[in-house]
C-alpha positions in Angstrom: 0.0 0.0 0.0 1.4 3.4 -1.0 1.1 5.9 1.8 2.9 8.6 3.8 2.8 8.6 7.6 3.8 11.6 9.7 5.1 11.2 13.2 7.0 13.2 15.9 4.4 15.8 16.7 3.6 16.9 20.2 3.7 19.7 22.7 6.7 21.9 23.4 7.5 25.1 25.2 8.5 28.2 23.2 12.1 28.1 22.2 12.0 24.3 22.1 12.6 21.8 19.3 10.7 19.0 17.6 11.6 16.6 14.8 8.9 15.4 12.5 9.2 12.3 10.3 7.4 11.6 7.0 7.8 7.9 6.3 6.9 6.2 3.0 5.5 2.7 2.5 5.1 1.0 -0.8 7.6 3.2 -2.7 11.0 4.7 -2.4 10.8 8.2 -1.1 14.3 9.0 -2.4 12.9 9.3 -5.9 10.2 11.8 -4.9 10.1 15.5 -4.1 8.7 16.0 -0.6 7.2 19.0 1.1 5.9 19.9 4.5 2.8 22.0 4.9 1.0 23.2 8.0 -2.5 24.4 8.7 -4.5 25.9 11.6 -8.3 26.1 11.9 -9.7 28.9 9.9 -6.4 29.6 8.0 -5.1 28.7 4.7 -2.5 25.9 4.4 1.0 27.2 4.5 3.9 25.6 2.7 6.9 25.2 5.1 9.7 23.4 3.4 10.4 21.3 0.3 13.2 19.0 -0.8 13.8 17.9 -4.4 14.4 14.3 -5.4 17.7 12.9 -3.9 19.6 13.3 -7.2 19.3 17.1 -6.6 18.6 17.4 -2.9 17.8 21.1 -3.4 15.8 22.6 -0.6 13.4 25.6 -0.3 12.0 27.1 2.9 9.2 29.6 3.6 10.5 32.9 5.0 8.6 32.2 8.2 10.8 29.2 9.0 14.1 29.9 7.3 17.0 29.5 9.6 14.9 27.6 12.2 13.7 24.5 10.2 15.7 22.0 8.3 14.3 19.4 5.9 16.5 16.4 5.2 16.3 12.8 4.0 16.7 9.7 6.1 17.3 7.0 3.5 17.7 4.2 6.1 14.1 4.8 7.2 12.8 5.7 3.8 11.7 9.0 5.3 12.1 12.8 5.2 12.7 14.7 8.5 11.7 18.2 9.4 13.9 19.4 12.3 12.2 22.4 13.9 14.2 24.6 16.3 13.4 27.8 18.2 9.7 27.1 18.0 7.1 29.7 18.8 3.4 29.8 19.4 3.0 30.8 15.7 4.3 27.4 14.7 1.3 25.6 16.3 -0.5 23.7 13.6 -1.2 20.4 12.0 1.8 19.5 9.9 1.3 17.4 6.7 3.9 15.9 4.4 3.3 15.4 0.7 5.3 13.8 -2.1 5.4 13.8 -5.9 7.4 11.7 -8.3 7.9 14.5 -10.9 11.5 15.8 -11.2 11.1 19.5 -10.2 13.0 22.0 -8.3 11.4 23.2 -5.1 10.4 26.8 -5.3 7.9 29.3 -3.9 5.5 28.1 -6.6 5.6 24.4 -5.5 4.8 25.4 -1.9 2.0 27.7 -2.8 0.2 25.9 -5.6 -2.8 23.9 -4.4 -2.6 20.2 -4.9 0.8 20.4 -6.5 1.9 17.1 -4.8 -0.1 14.0 -5.5 0.6 11.9 -2.4 -0.6 13.3 1.0 -0.2 12.2 4.6 -2.7 12.5 7.4 -0.9 15.0 9.5 0.6 15.3 13.0 -0.2 18.0 15.6 2.4 20.4 16.8 1.5 22.6 19.8 3.8 25.3 21.1 2.8 27.0 24.4 4.1 27.9 27.8 
């Protein structure tokens, strides 16, 4: 069965860190571009970070997370990790990962175009509060 499963969400105090994982089953994630998105109730979904297929490895980050979040591949686990540091209340959201087999470069367009990625996970909750 082809699917993406997110994990690693939870509650953390401001200034803390979390590491999210997007694990793939039924296919090799290394061949896919992968992106993380987040959404809060009543707000539009926001693209957070994107990594191109492994042959390129190119990354793109939203300005809101640049310098704090890092997206990377964990080939041993067939997963993509989102390391989130210096978290603030504004980072509270459900985080989703998505993947696509097309060979494209991650850009602002790929993170802001609806339904650009064809495989979607179910999401994991991240809560940042004191």
